[in-house]
Each structure stands twice: as C-alpha cells, then as structure tokens.
Backbone of each chain as nested JSON, in Angstrom:
{
  "chains": [
    {"id": "A", "residues": [
      {"number": 1, "name": "UNK", "atoms": {"N": [6.666, -0.135, 20.184], "CA": [6.106, 0.655, 19.084], "C": [6.332, -0.059, 17.754]}},
      {"number": 2, "name": "UNK", "atoms": {"N": [5.663, 0.481, 16.744], "CA": [5.691, -0.189, 15.441], "C": [6.302, 0.739, 14.383]}},
      {"number": 3, "name": "UNK", "atoms": {"N": [7.189, 0.171, 13.571], "CA": [7.766, 0.936, 12.464], "C": [7.145, 0.451, 11.156]}},
      {"number": 4, "name": "UNK", "atoms": {"N": [6.775, 1.403, 10.318], "CA": [6.26, 1.073, 8.988], "C": [7.244, 1.621, 7.961]}},
      {"number": 5, "name": "UNK", "atoms": {"N": [7.812, 0.719, 7.183], "CA": [8.875, 1.104, 6.251], "C": [8.405, 0.877, 4.814]}},
      {"number": 6, "name": "UNK", "atoms": {"N": [8.553, 1.91, 3.988], "CA": [8.31, 1.772, 2.549], "C": [9.649, 1.784, 1.835]}},
      {"number": 7, "name": "UNK", "atoms": {"N": [9.891, 0.788, 1.014], "CA": [11.101, 0.749, 0.193], "C": [10.662, 0.802, -1.26]}},
      {"number": 8, "name": "UNK", "atoms": {"N": [11.083, 1.839, -1.966], "CA": [10.65, 2.023, -3.359], "C": [11.863, 2.225, -4.252]}},
      {"number": 9, "name": "UNK", "atoms": {"N": [11.738, 1.817, -5.491], "CA": [12.819, 2.043, -6.455], "C": [12.959, 3.533, -6.727]}},
      {"number": 10, "name": "UNK", "atoms": {"N": [14.199, 4.001, -6.852], "CA": [14.414, 5.399, -7.213], "C": [13.843, 5.655, -8.604]}},
      {"number": 11, "name": "UNK", "atoms": {"N": [13.407, 6.894, -8.829], "CA": [12.881, 7.218, -10.157], "C": [14.033, 7.118, -11.147]}},
      {"number": 12, "name": "UNK", "atoms": {"N": [13.749, 6.554, -12.304], "CA": [14.8, 6.34, -13.287], "C": [15.281, 4.893, -13.298]}},
      {"number": 13, "name": "UNK", "atoms": {"N": [15.055, 4.181, -12.201], "CA": [15.426, 2.764, -12.158], "C": [14.283, 1.953, -12.766]}},
      {"number": 14, "name": "UNK", "atoms": {"N": [14.613, 1.096, -13.726], "CA": [13.587, 0.28, -14.375], "C": [12.896, -0.622, -13.368]}},
      {"number": 15, "name": "UNK", "atoms": {"N": [11.58, -0.785, -13.523], "CA": [10.788, -1.605, -12.602], "C": [10.004, -2.645, -13.401]}},
      {"number": 16, "name": "UNK", "atoms": {"N": [10.644, -3.759, -13.757], "CA": [9.971, -4.772, -14.573], "C": [8.739, -5.37, -13.895]}},
      {"number": 17, "name": "UNK", "atoms": {"N": [8.788, -5.471, -12.555], "CA": [7.648, -6.019, -11.816], "C": [6.436, -5.077, -11.965]}},
      {"number": 18, "name": "UNK", "atoms": {"N": [6.687, -3.78, -11.813], "CA": [5.613, -2.796, -11.998], "C": [5.081, -2.81, -13.421]}},
      {"number": 19, "name": "UNK", "atoms": {"N": [5.999, -2.923, -14.388], "CA": [5.592, -2.985, -15.798], "C": [4.687, -4.197, -16.036]}},
      {"number": 20, "name": "UNK", "atoms": {"N": [5.049, -5.344, -15.455], "CA": [4.248, -6.562, -15.619], "C": [2.856, -6.366, -15.041]}},
      {"number": 21, "name": "UNK", "atoms": {"N": [2.778, -5.719, -13.868], "CA": [1.468, -5.449, -13.266], "C": [0.659, -4.533, -14.176]}},
      {"number": 22, "name": "UNK", "atoms": {"N": [1.313, -3.49, -14.722], "CA": [0.628, -2.566, -15.628], "C": [0.059, -3.279, -16.842]}},
      {"number": 23, "name": "UNK", "atoms": {"N": [0.866, -4.175, -17.438], "CA": [0.389, -4.916, -18.603], "C": [-0.752, -5.851, -18.237]}},
      {"number": 24, "name": "UNK", "atoms": {"N": [-0.65, -6.494, -17.069], "CA": [-1.715, -7.401, -16.631], "C": [-3.011, -6.624, -16.424]}},
      {"number": 25, "name": "UNK", "atoms": {"N": [-2.914, -5.426, -15.848], "CA": [-4.117, -4.606, -15.654], "C": [-4.733, -4.252, -17.005]}},
      {"number": 26, "name": "UNK", "atoms": {"N": [-3.886, -3.881, -17.968], "CA": [-4.394, -3.53, -19.299], "C": [-5.088, -4.733, -19.928]}},
      {"number": 27, "name": "UNK", "atoms": {"N": [-4.492, -5.919, -19.769], "CA": [-5.089, -7.097, -20.402], "C": [-6.37, -7.529, -19.693]}},
      {"number": 28, "name": "UNK", "atoms": {"N": [-6.561, -7.064, -18.467], "CA": [-7.821, -7.334, -17.763], "C": [-8.892, -6.303, -18.121]}},
      {"number": 29, "name": "UNK", "atoms": {"N": [-8.529, -5.326, -18.94], "CA": [-9.515, -4.358, -19.409], "C": [-9.521, -3.047, -18.643]}},
      {"number": 30, "name": "UNK", "atoms": {"N": [-8.57, -2.848, -17.746], "CA": [-8.483, -1.562, -17.041], "C": [-7.747, -0.57, -17.934]}},
      {"number": 31, "name": "UNK", "atoms": {"N": [-8.48, 0.424, -18.475], "CA": [-7.806, 1.406, -19.321], "C": [-7.472, 2.654, -18.5]}},
      {"number": 32, "name": "UNK", "atoms": {"N": [-6.696, 3.537, -19.118], "CA": [-6.299, 4.772, -18.437], "C": [-5.343, 4.538, -17.281]}},
      {"number": 33, "name": "UNK", "atoms": {"N": [-4.625, 3.412, -17.342], "CA": [-3.63, 3.143, -16.3], "C": [-2.26, 3.539, -16.83]}},
      {"number": 34, "name": "UNK", "atoms": {"N": [-1.6, 4.448, -16.146], "CA": [-0.276, 4.883, -16.564], "C": [0.799, 4.059, -15.894]}},
      {"number": 35, "name": "UNK", "atoms": {"N": [1.806, 4.738, -15.422], "CA": [2.954, 4.064, -14.81], "C": [2.54, 3.304, -13.549]}},
      {"number": 36, "name": "UNK", "atoms": {"N": [3.069, 2.093, -13.38], "CA": [2.864, 1.314, -12.153], "C": [4.239, 1.013, -11.564]}},
      {"number": 37, "name": "UNK", "atoms": {"N": [4.412, 1.282, -10.272], "CA": [5.693, 1.006, -9.611], "C": [5.411, 0.142, -8.394]}},
      {"number": 38, "name": "UNK", "atoms": {"N": [6.188, -0.898, -8.217], "CA": [5.968, -1.769, -7.075], "C": [7.138, -1.707, -6.104]}},
      {"number": 39, "name": "UNK", "atoms": {"N": [6.816, -1.579, -4.841], "CA": [7.848, -1.543, -3.807], "C": [7.507, -2.491, -2.677]}},
      {"number": 40, "name": "UNK", "atoms": {"N": [8.269, -2.38, -1.596], "CA": [8.056, -3.242, -0.444], "C": [7.506, -2.419, 0.714]}},
      {"number": 41, "name": "UNK", "atoms": {"N": [6.719, -3.101, 1.532], "CA": [6.163, -2.466, 2.723], "C": [6.441, -3.396, 3.891]}},
      {"number": 42, "name": "UNK", "atoms": {"N": [7.153, -2.908, 4.888], "CA": [7.589, -3.762, 5.988], "C": [7.125, -3.171, 7.311]}},
      {"number": 43, "name": "UNK", "atoms": {"N": [6.461, -3.983, 8.125], "CA": [6.057, -3.568, 9.468], "C": [6.944, -4.276, 10.486]}},
      {"number": 44, "name": "UNK", "atoms": {"N": [7.516, -3.516, 11.406], "CA": [8.437, -4.078, 12.4], "C": [7.971, -3.69, 13.794]}},
      {"number": 45, "name": "UNK", "atoms": {"N": [7.746, -4.69, 14.64], "CA": [7.441, -4.42, 16.05], "C": [8.745, -4.215, 16.805]}},
      {"number": 46, "name": "UNK", "atoms": {"N": [8.805, -3.149, 17.578], "CA": [10.035, -2.81, 18.298], "C": [9.774, -2.673, 19.784]}},
      {"number": 47, "name": "UNK", "atoms": {"N": [10.799, -3.0, 20.588], "CA": [10.694, -2.836, 22.037], "C": [10.962, -1.4, 22.485]}},
      {"number": 48, "name": "UNK", "atoms": {"N": [11.537, -0.588, 21.584], "CA": [11.926, 0.772, 21.974], "C": [10.726, 1.547, 22.534]}},
      {"number": 49, "name": "UNK", "atoms": {"N": [11.025, 2.453, 23.456], "CA": [9.971, 3.3, 24.013], "C": [10.1, 4.741, 23.528]}},
      {"number": 50, "name": "UNK", "atoms": {"N": [11.254, 5.084, 22.954], "CA": [11.464, 6.443, 22.466], "C": [11.398, 6.46, 20.939]}},
      {"number": 51, "name": "UNK", "atoms": {"N": [10.528, 7.329, 20.394], "CA": [10.303, 7.337, 18.949], "C": [11.56, 7.727, 18.183]}},
      {"number": 52, "name": "UNK", "atoms": {"N": [12.341, 8.666, 18.738], "CA": [13.554, 9.11, 18.057], "C": [14.578, 7.992, 17.944]}},
      {"number": 53, "name": "UNK", "atoms": {"N": [14.761, 7.26, 19.064], "CA": [15.692, 6.131, 19.055], "C": [15.224, 5.071, 18.066]}},
      {"number": 54, "name": "UNK", "atoms": {"N": [13.914, 4.799, 18.107], "CA": [13.353, 3.779, 17.217], "C": [13.595, 4.163, 15.762]}},
      {"number": 55, "name": "UNK", "atoms": {"N": [13.342, 5.434, 15.424], "CA": [13.531, 5.875, 14.037], "C": [14.992, 5.712, 13.617]}},
      {"number": 56, "name": "UNK", "atoms": {"N": [15.903, 6.096, 14.494], "CA": [17.333, 5.99, 14.159], "C": [17.717, 4.53, 13.921]}},
      {"number": 57, "name": "UNK", "atoms": {"N": [17.195, 3.635, 14.782], "CA": [17.511, 2.215, 14.629], "C": [16.936, 1.656, 13.331]}},
      {"number": 58, "name": "UNK", "atoms": {"N": [15.702, 2.034, 13.015], "CA": [15.076, 1.496, 11.799], "C": [15.766, 2.059, 10.55]}},
      {"number": 59, "name": "UNK", "atoms": {"N": [16.204, 3.32, 10.61], "CA": [16.94, 3.859, 9.455], "C": [18.266, 3.12, 9.28]}},
      {"number": 60, "name": "UNK", "atoms": {"N": [18.878, 2.732, 10.384], "CA": [20.093, 1.921, 10.329], "C": [19.793, 0.554, 9.703]}},
      {"number": 61, "name": "UNK", "atoms": {"N": [18.642, -0.044, 10.099], "CA": [18.223, -1.33, 9.496], "C": [18.043, -1.183, 7.989]}},
      {"number": 62, "name": "UNK", "atoms": {"N": [17.451, -0.061, 7.569], "CA": [17.227, 0.164, 6.135], "C": [18.554, 0.24, 5.4]}},
      {"number": 63, "name": "UNK", "atoms": {"N": [19.506, 0.986, 5.981], "CA": [20.824, 1.142, 5.349], "C": [21.533, -0.202, 5.234]}},
      {"number": 64, "name": "UNK", "atoms": {"N": [21.397, -1.033, 6.274], "CA": [22.195, -2.26, 6.34], "C": [21.527, -3.466, 5.692]}},
      {"number": 65, "name": "UNK", "atoms": {"N": [20.181, -3.486, 5.668], "CA": [19.516, -4.705, 5.202], "C": [18.308, -4.453, 4.305]}},
      {"number": 66, "name": "UNK", "atoms": {"N": [17.404, -3.578, 4.763], "CA": [16.08, -3.551, 4.13], "C": [16.073, -2.926, 2.738]}},
      {"number": 67, "name": "UNK", "atoms": {"N": [16.952, -1.951, 2.517], "CA": [16.959, -1.274, 1.218], "C": [18.328, -1.364, 0.579]}},
      {"number": 68, "name": "UNK", "atoms": {"N": [18.359, -1.428, -0.73], "CA": [19.599, -1.277, -1.49], "C": [19.666, 0.19, -1.88]}},
      {"number": 69, "name": "UNK", "atoms": {"N": [20.449, 0.973, -1.124], "CA": [20.371, 2.431, -1.276], "C": [20.976, 2.939, -2.584]}},
      {"number": 70, "name": "UNK", "atoms": {"N": [21.585, 2.05, -3.358], "CA": [22.055, 2.46, -4.683], "C": [20.858, 2.699, -5.605]}},
      {"number": 71, "name": "UNK", "atoms": {"N": [19.852, 1.836, -5.488], "CA": [18.72, 1.917, -6.416], "C": [17.39, 2.146, -5.709]}},
      {"number": 72, "name": "UNK", "atoms": {"N": [17.38, 2.121, -4.38], "CA": [16.102, 2.224, -3.673], "C": [16.093, 3.367, -2.662]}},
      {"number": 73, "name": "UNK", "atoms": {"N": [14.934, 3.983, -2.504], "CA": [14.693, 4.929, -1.42], "C": [13.91, 4.229, -0.319]}},
      {"number": 74, "name": "UNK", "atoms": {"N": [14.035, 4.743, 0.898], "CA": [13.189, 4.198, 1.97], "C": [12.567, 5.345, 2.745]}},
      {"number": 75, "name": "UNK", "atoms": {"N": [11.429, 5.019, 3.35], "CA": [10.722, 6.003, 4.164], "C": [10.251, 5.303, 5.436]}},
      {"number": 76, "name": "UNK", "atoms": {"N": [10.565, 5.873, 6.586], "CA": [10.24, 5.242, 7.868], "C": [9.167, 6.044, 8.595]}},
      {"number": 77, "name": "UNK", "atoms": {"N": [8.107, 5.384, 9.022], "CA": [7.114, 5.991, 9.915], "C": [7.124, 5.218, 11.228]}},
      {"number": 78, "name": "UNK", "atoms": {"N": [7.12, 5.949, 12.338], "CA": [7.095, 5.309, 13.652], "C": [5.731, 5.584, 14.289]}},
      {"number": 79, "name": "UNK", "atoms": {"N": [5.104, 4.542, 14.788], "CA": [3.788, 4.689, 15.422], "C": [3.781, 4.087, 16.816]}},
      {"number": 80, "name": "UNK", "atoms": {"N": [2.853, 4.558, 17.614], "CA": [2.606, 3.914, 18.898], "C": [3.443, 4.457, 20.007]}}
    ]},
    {"id": "B", "residues": [
      {"number": 1, "name": "UNK", "atoms": {"N": [-4.546, 11.204, -11.369], "CA": [-4.301, 11.034, -9.95], "C": [-3.528, 9.745, -9.697]}},
      {"number": 2, "name": "UNK", "atoms": {"N": [-3.073, 9.634, -8.474], "CA": [-2.207, 8.503, -8.139], "C": [-2.855, 7.653, -7.035]}},
      {"number": 3, "name": "UNK", "atoms": {"N": [-2.815, 6.331, -7.22], "CA": [-3.315, 5.413, -6.198], "C": [-2.129, 4.772, -5.502]}},
      {"number": 4, "name": "UNK", "atoms": {"N": [-2.197, 4.707, -4.182], "CA": [-1.182, 4.016, -3.404], "C": [-1.843, 2.834, -2.717]}},
      {"number": 5, "name": "UNK", "atoms": {"N": [-1.384, 1.646, -3.041], "CA": [-2.027, 0.42, -2.561], "C": [-1.065, -0.346, -1.654]}},
      {"number": 6, "name": "UNK", "atoms": {"N": [-1.549, -0.706, -0.475], "CA": [-0.803, -1.591, 0.412], "C": [-1.475, -2.955, 0.407]}},
      {"number": 7, "name": "UNK", "atoms": {"N": [-0.707, -3.984, 0.155], "CA": [-1.225, -5.355, 0.221], "C": [-0.456, -6.068, 1.326]}},
      {"number": 8, "name": "UNK", "atoms": {"N": [-1.175, -6.51, 2.354], "CA": [-0.515, -7.154, 3.498], "C": [-1.172, -8.503, 3.776]}},
      {"number": 9, "name": "UNK", "atoms": {"N": [-0.402, -9.418, 4.319], "CA": [-0.944, -10.713, 4.708], "C": [-1.913, -10.53, 5.878]}},
      {"number": 10, "name": "UNK", "atoms": {"N": [-3.014, -11.279, 5.857], "CA": [-3.938, -11.234, 6.983], "C": [-3.24, -11.754, 8.237]}},
      {"number": 11, "name": "UNK", "atoms": {"N": [-3.665, -11.24, 9.392], "CA": [-3.059, -11.734, 10.63], "C": [-3.43, -13.2, 10.782]}},
      {"number": 12, "name": "UNK", "atoms": {"N": [-2.485, -13.997, 11.209], "CA": [-2.719, -15.437, 11.318], "C": [-2.116, -16.198, 10.153]}},
      {"number": 13, "name": "UNK", "atoms": {"N": [-1.872, -15.493, 9.035], "CA": [-1.225, -16.142, 7.9], "C": [0.285, -16.076, 8.112]}},
      {"number": 14, "name": "UNK", "atoms": {"N": [0.952, -17.223, 8.013], "CA": [2.406, -17.257, 8.203], "C": [3.111, -16.381, 7.175]}},
      {"number": 15, "name": "UNK", "atoms": {"N": [4.152, -15.694, 7.619], "CA": [4.902, -14.798, 6.737], "C": [6.385, -15.177, 6.778]}},
      {"number": 16, "name": "UNK", "atoms": {"N": [6.805, -16.191, 5.995], "CA": [8.198, -16.639, 6.031], "C": [9.178, -15.546, 5.616]}},
      {"number": 17, "name": "UNK", "atoms": {"N": [8.743, -14.677, 4.684], "CA": [9.617, -13.592, 4.235], "C": [9.895, -12.627, 5.397]}},
      {"number": 18, "name": "UNK", "atoms": {"N": [8.83, -12.289, 6.125], "CA": [9.0, -11.414, 7.282], "C": [9.861, -12.065, 8.352]}},
      {"number": 19, "name": "UNK", "atoms": {"N": [9.645, -13.371, 8.58], "CA": [10.451, -14.107, 9.553], "C": [11.929, -14.056, 9.169]}},
      {"number": 20, "name": "UNK", "atoms": {"N": [12.218, -14.246, 7.874], "CA": [13.607, -14.209, 7.403], "C": [14.229, -12.845, 7.659]}},
      {"number": 21, "name": "UNK", "atoms": {"N": [13.463, -11.787, 7.408], "CA": [13.966, -10.433, 7.667], "C": [14.236, -10.264, 9.158]}},
      {"number": 22, "name": "UNK", "atoms": {"N": [13.318, -10.752, 10.001], "CA": [13.502, -10.657, 11.444], "C": [14.768, -11.355, 11.913]}},
      {"number": 23, "name": "UNK", "atoms": {"N": [15.001, -12.569, 11.379], "CA": [16.208, -13.302, 11.759], "C": [17.465, -12.593, 11.269]}},
      {"number": 24, "name": "UNK", "atoms": {"N": [17.386, -12.045, 10.058], "CA": [18.552, -11.327, 9.517], "C": [18.865, -10.104, 10.37]}},
      {"number": 25, "name": "UNK", "atoms": {"N": [17.828, -9.403, 10.815], "CA": [18.05, -8.235, 11.681], "C": [18.707, -8.664, 12.988]}},
      {"number": 26, "name": "UNK", "atoms": {"N": [18.215, -9.779, 13.558], "CA": [18.798, -10.269, 14.809], "C": [20.267, -10.636, 14.607]}},
      {"number": 27, "name": "UNK", "atoms": {"N": [20.577, -11.282, 13.477], "CA": [21.965, -11.702, 13.254], "C": [22.868, -10.505, 12.956]}},
      {"number": 28, "name": "UNK", "atoms": {"N": [22.276, -9.386, 12.557], "CA": [23.065, -8.163, 12.364], "C": [23.243, -7.395, 13.677]}},
      {"number": 29, "name": "UNK", "atoms": {"N": [22.651, -7.923, 14.753], "CA": [22.858, -7.301, 16.06], "C": [21.753, -6.364, 16.508]}},
      {"number": 30, "name": "UNK", "atoms": {"N": [20.666, -6.292, 15.735], "CA": [19.544, -5.457, 16.171], "C": [18.711, -6.24, 17.174]}},
      {"number": 31, "name": "UNK", "atoms": {"N": [18.743, -5.838, 18.443], "CA": [17.947, -6.562, 19.437], "C": [16.631, -5.82, 19.694]}},
      {"number": 32, "name": "UNK", "atoms": {"N": [15.752, -6.489, 20.412], "CA": [14.462, -5.878, 20.718], "C": [13.553, -5.774, 19.517]}},
      {"number": 33, "name": "UNK", "atoms": {"N": [13.801, -6.616, 18.502], "CA": [12.937, -6.619, 17.321], "C": [11.934, -7.756, 17.46]}},
      {"number": 34, "name": "UNK", "atoms": {"N": [10.668, -7.432, 17.436], "CA": [9.628, -8.44, 17.547], "C": [9.194, -8.933, 16.185]}},
      {"number": 35, "name": "UNK", "atoms": {"N": [7.902, -9.026, 15.99], "CA": [7.348, -9.551, 14.753], "C": [7.684, -8.628, 13.574]}},
      {"number": 36, "name": "UNK", "atoms": {"N": [8.041, -9.235, 12.45], "CA": [8.262, -8.487, 11.212], "C": [7.321, -9.057, 10.155]}},
      {"number": 37, "name": "UNK", "atoms": {"N": [6.589, -8.183, 9.489], "CA": [5.671, -8.63, 8.433], "C": [6.004, -7.861, 7.163]}},
      {"number": 38, "name": "UNK", "atoms": {"N": [6.078, -8.58, 6.047], "CA": [6.397, -7.892, 4.798], "C": [5.226, -7.952, 3.83]}},
      {"number": 39, "name": "UNK", "atoms": {"N": [4.923, -6.821, 3.243], "CA": [3.851, -6.756, 2.259], "C": [4.308, -6.047, 0.998]}},
      {"number": 40, "name": "UNK", "atoms": {"N": [3.335, -5.745, 0.144], "CA": [3.655, -5.069, -1.108], "C": [3.105, -3.649, -1.082]}},
      {"number": 41, "name": "UNK", "atoms": {"N": [3.782, -2.769, -1.791], "CA": [3.348, -1.385, -1.904], "C": [3.362, -1.045, -3.385]}},
      {"number": 42, "name": "UNK", "atoms": {"N": [2.207, -0.658, -3.915], "CA": [2.085, -0.439, -5.355], "C": [1.563, 0.97, -5.614]}},
      {"number": 43, "name": "UNK", "atoms": {"N": [2.252, 1.718, -6.462], "CA": [1.791, 3.047, -6.875], "C": [1.301, 2.96, -8.316]}},
      {"number": 44, "name": "UNK", "atoms": {"N": [0.089, 3.466, -8.548], "CA": [-0.508, 3.387, -9.886], "C": [-0.919, 4.786, -10.336]}},
      {"number": 45, "name": "UNK", "atoms": {"N": [-0.421, 5.224, -11.486], "CA": [-0.873, 6.486, -12.082], "C": [-2.158, 6.227, -12.851]}},
      {"number": 46, "name": "UNK", "atoms": {"N": [-3.154, 7.066, -12.614], "CA": [-4.462, 6.869, -13.246], "C": [-4.885, 8.122, -14.008]}},
      {"number": 47, "name": "UNK", "atoms": {"N": [-5.643, 7.925, -15.086], "CA": [-6.17, 9.059, -15.846], "C": [-7.434, 9.633, -15.214]}},
      {"number": 48, "name": "UNK", "atoms": {"N": [-8.054, 8.902, -14.288], "CA": [-9.328, 9.338, -13.708], "C": [-9.21, 10.746, -13.119]}},
      {"number": 49, "name": "UNK", "atoms": {"N": [-10.318, 11.488, -13.176], "CA": [-10.335, 12.818, -12.564], "C": [-11.175, 12.838, -11.295]}},
      {"number": 50, "name": "UNK", "atoms": {"N": [-11.986, 11.79, -11.1], "CA": [-12.842, 11.73, -9.91], "C": [-12.281, 10.709, -8.91]}},
      {"number": 51, "name": "UNK", "atoms": {"N": [-12.062, 11.166, -7.682], "CA": [-11.422, 10.3, -6.687], "C": [-12.269, 9.069, -6.374]}},
      {"number": 52, "name": "UNK", "atoms": {"N": [-13.588, 9.241, -6.32], "CA": [-14.471, 8.118, -6.006], "C": [-14.4, 7.031, -7.069]}},
      {"number": 53, "name": "UNK", "atoms": {"N": [-14.435, 7.462, -8.351], "CA": [-14.332, 6.506, -9.451], "C": [-12.986, 5.796, -9.4]}},
      {"number": 54, "name": "UNK", "atoms": {"N": [-11.937, 6.587, -9.162], "CA": [-10.59, 6.012, -9.121], "C": [-10.504, 4.957, -8.027]}},
      {"number": 55, "name": "UNK", "atoms": {"N": [-11.029, 5.286, -6.841], "CA": [-10.974, 4.329, -5.727], "C": [-11.703, 3.038, -6.076]}},
      {"number": 56, "name": "UNK", "atoms": {"N": [-12.897, 3.177, -6.676], "CA": [-13.673, 1.989, -7.035], "C": [-12.913, 1.126, -8.036]}},
      {"number": 57, "name": "UNK", "atoms": {"N": [-12.275, 1.794, -9.012], "CA": [-11.522, 1.043, -10.019], "C": [-10.324, 0.322, -9.391]}},
      {"number": 58, "name": "UNK", "atoms": {"N": [-9.623, 1.014, -8.507], "CA": [-8.431, 0.411, -7.913], "C": [-8.824, -0.735, -6.98]}},
      {"number": 59, "name": "UNK", "atoms": {"N": [-9.966, -0.589, -6.285], "CA": [-10.411, -1.7, -5.432], "C": [-10.763, -2.917, -6.294]}},
      {"number": 60, "name": "UNK", "atoms": {"N": [-11.324, -2.639, -7.47], "CA": [-11.611, -3.717, -8.416], "C": [-10.296, -4.387, -8.867]}},
      {"number": 61, "name": "UNK", "atoms": {"N": [-9.285, -3.551, -9.128], "CA": [-7.965, -4.099, -9.515], "C": [-7.4, -4.995, -8.405]}},
      {"number": 62, "name": "UNK", "atoms": {"N": [-7.581, -4.561, -7.159], "CA": [-7.077, -5.351, -6.025], "C": [-7.779, -6.697, -5.974]}},
      {"number": 63, "name": "UNK", "atoms": {"N": [-9.111, -6.674, -6.133], "CA": [-9.89, -7.911, -6.09], "C": [-9.454, -8.865, -7.193]}},
      {"number": 64, "name": "UNK", "atoms": {"N": [-9.19, -8.305, -8.392], "CA": [-8.958, -9.159, -9.558], "C": [-7.502, -9.54, -9.756]}},
      {"number": 65, "name": "UNK", "atoms": {"N": [-6.579, -8.711, -9.301], "CA": [-5.173, -8.976, -9.625], "C": [-4.202, -8.741, -8.475]}},
      {"number": 66, "name": "UNK", "atoms": {"N": [-4.304, -7.586, -7.82], "CA": [-3.198, -7.155, -6.961], "C": [-3.115, -7.934, -5.647]}},
      {"number": 67, "name": "UNK", "atoms": {"N": [-4.258, -8.348, -5.131], "CA": [-4.255, -9.056, -3.848], "C": [-4.919, -10.418, -3.993]}},
      {"number": 68, "name": "UNK", "atoms": {"N": [-4.447, -11.365, -3.211], "CA": [-5.123, -12.644, -3.063], "C": [-5.983, -12.508, -1.804]}},
      {"number": 69, "name": "UNK", "atoms": {"N": [-7.281, -12.255, -2.021], "CA": [-8.121, -11.856, -0.883], "C": [-8.401, -13.001, 0.09]}},
      {"number": 70, "name": "UNK", "atoms": {"N": [-7.984, -14.206, -0.269], "CA": [-8.112, -15.304, 0.693], "C": [-7.135, -15.11, 1.859]}},
      {"number": 71, "name": "UNK", "atoms": {"N": [-5.94, -14.653, 1.526], "CA": [-4.9, -14.535, 2.56], "C": [-4.388, -13.113, 2.748]}},
      {"number": 72, "name": "UNK", "atoms": {"N": [-4.811, -12.184, 1.889], "CA": [-4.247, -10.821, 1.961], "C": [-5.334, -9.771, 2.119]}},
      {"number": 73, "name": "UNK", "atoms": {"N": [-4.993, -8.712, 2.848], "CA": [-5.817, -7.511, 2.909], "C": [-5.212, -6.453, 2.002]}},
      {"number": 74, "name": "UNK", "atoms": {"N": [-6.047, -5.528, 1.553], "CA": [-5.486, -4.397, 0.794], "C": [-6.075, -3.103, 1.322]}},
      {"number": 75, "name": "UNK", "atoms": {"N": [-5.309, -2.036, 1.116], "CA": [-5.745, -0.713, 1.529], "C": [-5.403, 0.262, 0.405]}},
      {"number": 76, "name": "UNK", "atoms": {"N": [-6.388, 1.036, -0.02], "CA": [-6.199, 1.941, -1.162], "C": [-6.236, 3.385, -0.68]}},
      {"number": 77, "name": "UNK", "atoms": {"N": [-5.217, 4.175, -1.053], "CA": [-5.246, 5.628, -0.85], "C": [-5.209, 6.3, -2.218]}},
      {"number": 78, "name": "UNK", "atoms": {"N": [-6.083, 7.294, -2.399], "CA": [-6.099, 8.043, -3.665], "C": [-5.564, 9.445, -3.397]}},
      {"number": 79, "name": "UNK", "atoms": {"N": [-4.629, 9.891, -4.228], "CA": [-4.051, 11.233, -4.059], "C": [-4.145, 12.015, -5.347]}},
      {"number": 80, "name": "UNK", "atoms": {"N": [-4.099, 13.313, -5.192], "CA": [-3.964, 14.183, -6.371], "C": [-5.261, 14.535, -7.014]}}
    ]}
  ]
}
C-alpha cells in the first residue's frame, strides 16, 4: 500500500519560502494572492497489508524523521 | 478561497531527495519500505470568489512559477 504524507509548518511559524513564492507571484502580476505556505508532500510505498499497521508505522516515521514536530504538523493518508 | 497545490516529479525522473529519505528510514530500522518520492505542497489564499476562475489562475501560476513542467506534474484543489 501507499502512504501519502503532508508535512506543513504550524500556524504562527514564519514561512520564508512561502513568503518568497507569494512575492514572486505578485511580481508576475497575480493579484489578490494572500498568504502562501509551502510544505512537503511525501509518497511512501509500503509492504504492509494492514492499513492500521501501516498508518502506525508511518506516524512513527513522521515523529522520528519526516517532520520536526516542534514546528511542523503532519498528516498521513493510507491508500491501496 | 484556498488553493492546495501538489507538485510532484514525473515518474521516470530521478528523485535523490526521496532516495535519501528512503535510506534514512531503512537505517532507522523501518523495513518493508519501497520507493519514496518527495514533492512540494503549497497552500495559497486567494481573493477570488469563483472556483473556476481561481482554478484557472492557480494552474497559470503552476505553469509560470510553481512547477517545472518539463520534469514535474502539478495537481490543483480549490476549497472554500
């Protein structure tokens, strides 16, 4: 099965990368663009056959490697 | 309304960042992990009130700035 993980900065944490994208969009002439936030999107192929086990393992991966839980939130979707 | 954009490498394009994550997971003891692919996830606040207009604008943003369409695919979701 496949895990789809979103890692996003917690609200309140400054996002200079998102700010840069927002400014670039404005300079390209896109108006009416408000806040821009950039995060990571990770797809992981897993051998697990049970969705619950897979979710628990991927949440463990997020805690240990994929996300910095001091400043980032993560969201796990399991498919397949 | 809010646009949620996923930018992912096209299949066949090497993903060294994803490979590094895969190796790091293996070295942390997570077995049964296959291919790992890493992409970008961008949230954009928009002033638009019409979902169709918003989608067209965000797809234009992807073409011009957010994605390198030679090697990357993008997917736009409009909410709100």
